[in-house]
C-alpha angles and dihedrals in degrees: 000000000000124000119227117251119023103017115182129192116190126199134188123216113208116207120203127149088349092299120125126203136163107252102176142017127191141160127230125181134209095218097061128022109249122247114249108234107163143006120186141159119245111236121246126022099334134089147260128280137188121225121211137189129204121257114250095207097092119110115266090245090066095055112091137185105255091223090058095045091082128158124250107301091218093056119115091239135009095220134014127191115214110214094202144060143228126019098355092050090052090047091055092045090056092056093045090051092055089052096047093247118145116231137214120204125200121209145173121234092262090055097049092117097037118130094247090058092049095047098049122088092232134014134198125198106222101182150309127319098282110094091219089062097043125016092027094043100103092187092058094043091050089049089053089054090051095046096050099038092232111181095207141017126219111197097194111201129314122012108057097347095110097029104121093195091056091049089050092051092050091049090055096051116107125205121225086256089063094249120126121248111249125229107216095221139052124315119275089248091058091048090052093046095053100029095076110069096211093046092047091052091052091049091048091051089051089052091054093252118148111256132189112259110255150111113303097201134066123282110238105185146357092267091048089052091052092050092050093046092053091050092051095039127238137311099056136166124228111210137184112242092224094032134134140155092045094295120141094016128128133171112217129193101176145016095271093053094049092051091052092041092053092057095044095045092047092053093045093048091050092049099046103031105018086234118101097185114128137188133190131223138168113283112232109220118228094355130180113228108219129173133193118215115213141180120200132180149133129248109227092338094306131131118329111258121200125197122188123200133206112297124254123218118211102169095132103085140153118215089347092304121118116253103167129031122189138173131234103032114240089217110051122097116212092250092051091049092050093051092047090053091050091052092047090055092049090054093047091052091047093059095033089237120189125182134033118322143152129229114203127207138183112224124195128211091268092058093254108145134196134195113254107173145311123243109212096203145051110290131225090244097052093113088068089062093045092053095055097040099072098267103311120164110217093191089055089050092051092050093050092048092050090050091054095251094116126217112339108263092227088062093050089049089063088075089072130215112342098175097114097038126106119236090256092052092048091051090056094054123114131170106282120245118264107196128318132292135188134187125193124193120214112205125194089257090058095063 
């Protein structure tokens, strides 16, 4: 029996000797609190779960046949699994709900009562509290996809969102209907291409994108680091090849600092990314950190379309982590913005990128700008872009692109009439700003 409205089916994946099976299924509704019927501990090394049953007190008119309670037939997908938790999972659920798409949440035991679990149509427990044994366990997440019959997977941000192997596994999954499961994000080849900072710089250079002067190879020793730094000229920045979030980075102004920085960055990169490879590039003094949000896709396998949105500035940072995001940037001149957009589109075409993504640049006080990295996922700060882009929904755009519908036409129409523009001018177009938006992050150290 399924209750009309917000039906929820919850499943438990049991993990033992790397084998995964569904051990329980139950329904919980949003209209009436479920009746607790059983709580038991799973034997072995796992965890506890609570089983629920639906209340039978609802009027007969509210009880529907599950086969008839189908999502909107015009939706891009019937059911999407969200391989994430918390705010971003709820954000994706909101968009899916407006489109009539059913959602599947995943959760660890400690998150069993979290809002994203309650708000989804179905939920699958993928492991114990530790993220490494639940949200980061690709085997369990893929099993959840198989159990629920989800037609597509949205990874959100963090966790497995930029894991090329996970994207590859999802792309190879086949539904009972014979159709492939869709990864709502870029291809695994694009994630690989842009996930490695040295490789991405080389690709950007090949696409005629401005890059920061530096050494393209890997630093092998302290002495090697000193030699490279002297060739580039101080100050320089040591960076972890697989880095992110400010980890594995050191600014160095002399030989002593770069010797120490090499050791510290190597250890940090090994600890956080299991990849101790480092590279060195010129450090740009007093830079502005500016990023361009994009959405790329094809309609029915046709020509790649690329849409760029108003830039975000995230120059106010603490320990190389963004604290404040604002749009528009108070620095950029229109001609600088247009050239940045043109270079973003060249890079996207070079890697055949399809989905939402963000290209980040460092910009000096003279409006010279240099490619920093590309994030092959939706970012935490994407609502800033949405608020100044006339009400676009980037999650909706990602879903349509993954379904082969391409970029929503109403988004492309925001570029305005391009009849009298040259190809170069058209390539420099981005959606114009509509107002001003700001986002501030409060970290634990701020309170």
